[in-house]
N, C-alpha and C positions, 0 to 999 in steps of 0.2 A: 430339503434337510435342512434341520436347525442346526446352526453352529453353536458349539458349547463356549460358554464364557469361562475364561481362566483368570484366576487371581493368585498370584505367587504367594506362598505362605508368609513372605517377609513383606509383603506389601499391607498397607493400612487403608482400607475402605470404609469410611465412616457411615454409621447408619443414615439413611436418608439420600444417599447418593443413588443415582439411576444409571444402570449399565444395560446397554443394549445387546443384541445377540452377537456373539462371536467376538466380544470385547476381550482383549488380552492385556493383563496388567502385569508388568515384569517385576523382578525384585526390587525392594526398598522404595516403591512408589507410595505417594500419599494422596489420597483422593478424599476431598472434603464433602460434607453432608449436603451441600446444595448443587454439587457437581452433576451434570448430565452428560454421559458418553454414548454417542450414537453407535450404531451396529457396526461391528468390525474395526472400532478404534483400537489402536495398539500403543500403550505406554511401554517404552522398551525396558527402562530401568531408571531408577532415581529421578523419577518425575514427580513434581509437585503440582497438583491442579487444586486450586483453592477457590472460595468465594462461589457467587453465582455464575459459574462457567458452564458453557455448553460447548462441546467438540462435536462436529457433525460426523457423519458415517464415513468411514475409510480413512479417517485422520491417523497419522502416525507421529508420534512424539519421542524423541530422542533424550538419551540421559541428561539429566541435570537442567532440563528446561522447566521453568516455573511459569505457570499459567494462572491469572486470576488472583494475582496479590492486589491489595489495596493501591489506589492511585498514589503516585509521588506528587501530590497536591495540597497545599496548606489549606485550600478551600474545602476539602473533603471533610464532612462533617461526621462520618462513619454510618450514614445510612445505605440503603440498598442500592447496588449498582451492579451491572453485569459485563460479562465477556462473552461474545457469541463468535464462534469460530464455525466457519462453513464446511462443506464436504471435501473429502480428499486433500485435506491440508497436510503438508509436510513441515514439522517444525524441528529443527536440528538441535545439537548440542548447546545448552547454557542460553537458549533464547528465553527472553522474558516479555510477558504480554500481560498487560495491567487492565484491571476494571476500570469502568467509567467513575467520573465524580458526580456525586449526589446532588450537587448545586449546578451541575452543567448538564451535557446530554445523559448522562447516567449510564452511558453504554459504550464500550469499545466493541467494533465488529469488524470482522475479517470475512471476506468472501470466499468462495469455493476455490479450490485448486491453489491455494496460497503455496508458495515455496519460501520458507523463512529459514535462511542459513544459520550456521554457528553463530551465537553471540548477538544475534540481531535483537532490537528493542522495539516494541510497540507500546506507546505510552497511553495513558488515560484518554477516553474520548476520541481515538482516533477511529476512522472509517476507511477500510480498505476494500476496493472492489474485487472482482474475481480475477483470477490468474496473474496475481501480483507476485513478483520475484523481489526478494530483498538479499543481497549477498552478505557474506560475513561481516559482523560488526556494524551493517548499517542501521541506523537509529532514528525513530520517529519521536519528536516532542509531542506534547499533548494537543489535542484537537486538529490533528493534521487529517486532510482527506487525500486519498490515493485512488486514482481511477483504474479501471480494468486494463490489465495487460501493461501496467506500468513496471519498470525494472529499476531497482536501485542497486549500484555498484557498492563494492566493498568499503566500509568506512565512511560512508555517505551520512551526513547529518541533516536532518530537516527541522527547522525551527518551528515553534508552536503556531497554530493556526494557519499554516500554509496549505495550498492545494497543489497536488501534483496531478495534472491531467492524464486522462487515459492514453495508453500507447506511448507515454513518454519515457524517457531515459535520462537518468541521473548518474554520472559518471563516479567512479570511485573516488573517495576523499572529497567529495564536493560538500561545500557548505551552502545549503539552500535557505535564503531568508525571505524569498519571495516567490509568489505562485508561478509554477512552470505550465505553460499552454499544453494542451492535448498535442501529441505528436512531437513535442518539443524535445531537445536534448541539451542538457545542463552540464557544464564543466566548471570546476575550479573552487578555490577558496573564496567565499562570497560569490557563489556561482553565477555564470552568464549564460545566455543562450548560444550555442554553437551550432544553430541549425536545426534540422528536423532528424528524427530517428527513422532515417530512410531503411535502415536494415531490418528493424522491426516491422515497419510498415509493408516492406517487401514480403517478410515471413508471415503477415497476417492476410496477404492476399490483395493488397491495394494494387489497383491497375497503373500503367505507366501513365495514362491520361489523368488519373487522380493526383498521382505524385506530381505531375508537372503542374498542375493546378494549385496544389496545396504550397509548392514552392513559390509560385508566383505571389500567392496571398501572403505568405510569410514574410516576403520582402516589403509589400506594401503595408502590412500590419505595423512592422517595425521601423518604417521608413523614418529617419531623422527629422524630416522636413515639416511634419505635423506632430500635433500631441496623439498620443495613442488612441483616445477616444474618438478623434476625427478620422484617424486611419481605420478604425474598426467600422465606423459608418460607411467609409468609402469601399472598404473590403465588402461589406455586407451588400451593398448595392451593386458592385462588379460581379460579385461571384454568388449571386442569389440562388442560382440553380445548382450549387455545389453543396451537398449535404456535408461533407468533411470541412470545408472552409466555415461554413455557417456554424459548426460545431466549435471551432476555434473562435469565432466572432462572439458566440454566446457566452463561452468562457470568459473572455474579456470584458464583455459587457456587463458581467455580474460584479464589476470591480468595486464600486463603492469607494472606500479610502484605502483598498488593497495596495500592497506592493507587489510588483511583478518582477520576475528574473526576465532581463531583457538582453540583447546582444551588446558587447561593449562596442562594436562598429559592425556595419553590414559589409562583410566581404562577398564579392560574387562568387566564390566558390564555397562559402562556409555552410550553405543550405543543402549540400549533397551528402552529408554524413561522411565524408572522406572516400566516397566511392564514385566511379564513373558509371554511365549508364551502359 
């Protein structure tokens, strides 16, 4: 059975826009001429979708969200750039997601199953993996990369060009100016690592043995006795048979001149996410 597309009489859908089957566009929405809405996308009401923006199938966008506005970047010259949003996204009230910059990546991309709560912001040239959650008012500056299953708390702010590793957790009101390792947990204004996202890892099905291994590797990786690069090499040798550890080591090894979010100090209890086994 073919689902009927519905456009409210008060909505404006400009010529050229592509609407999939079963799309629902509520009152007072505006859809620009380069927009592509996948099957069963719903714009609840008062939603603006502009620019070369694609919203994947089964997405739902709530009132006053603004998708596909030009990048807030003085280097943008007005050329073609895009915003690509994956399937099954939930984008809540007043969220804003911008196009890429024509002098940079040229694309802002959000993966499948994104859950972006009210007033969140995804700036130009960001790349978000699948199953990313951003709580209310969390904001990403330009060129930020966020891995799969990462979770950002309310009012968290991430500096431009920072990488947030997959399965990482950024606490509410954290100010993140350095890369956060996969599985890491970052807290505080000018955030510091406070161990591993153990709750998230358990929810993802990680075994107790893998948790024990990654805890040991975390302590080795951020030991204050040696530089991070030497610790990473030692961890790679010691835990070569552990894919989860090698994942962290690879992330750190792509360092170049990058700044990392590191622990303020290593406390024997800080790597358990505040929970006992």
